[in-house]
N, C-alpha and C positions, 0 to 999 in steps of 0.2 A: 050762582051756577054759571052766569055769563063770564065772570072773572076766571073761573076754573077752566072753562072752554078756551078763553083767550090765552091763558097761561099754557095750556096744552098745545094750542096752535102755535104759539111762539116757540115753545120748546121743539116741536116737530120741525118747524121751519129752520131753526138754528142747527138742529141735528142734520137736516138735509144739506144745509150750506156747508157745514163742517165736513160731511162726507164728500161733497163735491170738491172742496179744496184739497182734501186728502187724496182723492182719486187723481186729481190733476198733478199733484206732487209725485205720486207713484208713477204716472205716465212719463213725467219728465225724467225720473230716475231710470225707467226702463228704456226710454229713448237714448239716454246717455250710454247706458250699458250696451244696448244694441249697436250703437255707433262704434263704441270701443271694440266690441267683439268683431264687427265687420272689418275694421282696420287691422286688427290682429290676424284674422283669417287671411286677409289679402296679403299681408306681409309674409305669413307662413307659406302661402302658395307660391309667392315670388321666390322665397328662399329655397323651397323644395324643387322649384323648376329650373334651377341653375343647371346648365349642361354638365358641369363637373360632378355635381351631386347625383344626377340621374345616371350618369355613366358608372359612378362608384356603386350605386345601388344595384345596377344591372350586373356588374362584375361580382358583387357580393352574392347575389342570388344564384348566379351561374356556378360560383365556387361551392356554395352550399349544396346545390343540386348534384354536382359532381362528387362531392364528399359523401353525400348520402348514398349514392349509387356504389361508390367505392367501399362503403361500410356495409353493404349487403342489402340495401333497400332496392326494390324493383324501380324501374323508371317511373311507373305510375305512382308508387308510394312516395318517391322522392319529389315528384311534381306536386302531389297533394300537400306535402309538408311545406314546400317552398311557397305554394299559393297561400296556405294558412299563415305562414310568417309574413307574407306581403300584406295580407288583409289586416293583420293585427297592428300594422304600423300606421 
């Protein structure tokens, strides 16, 4: 009976150690992925913040707003549509 208890204890200890090593590996992968996502998001924000792009987006939304009004939408409807378009980007 002592041998069986000893085997069970050994198996449980090895299982715990294996789980601990696997958890550490998962954390390393998550840290790497998080770091890469952070870098990518920062680069996207920098790219989207360029004055030329911001101005082009503003002109696009203004043209869309005007075109919607010219097509028969009310100012309020046109504004809601443009806001929805801006939020989806």
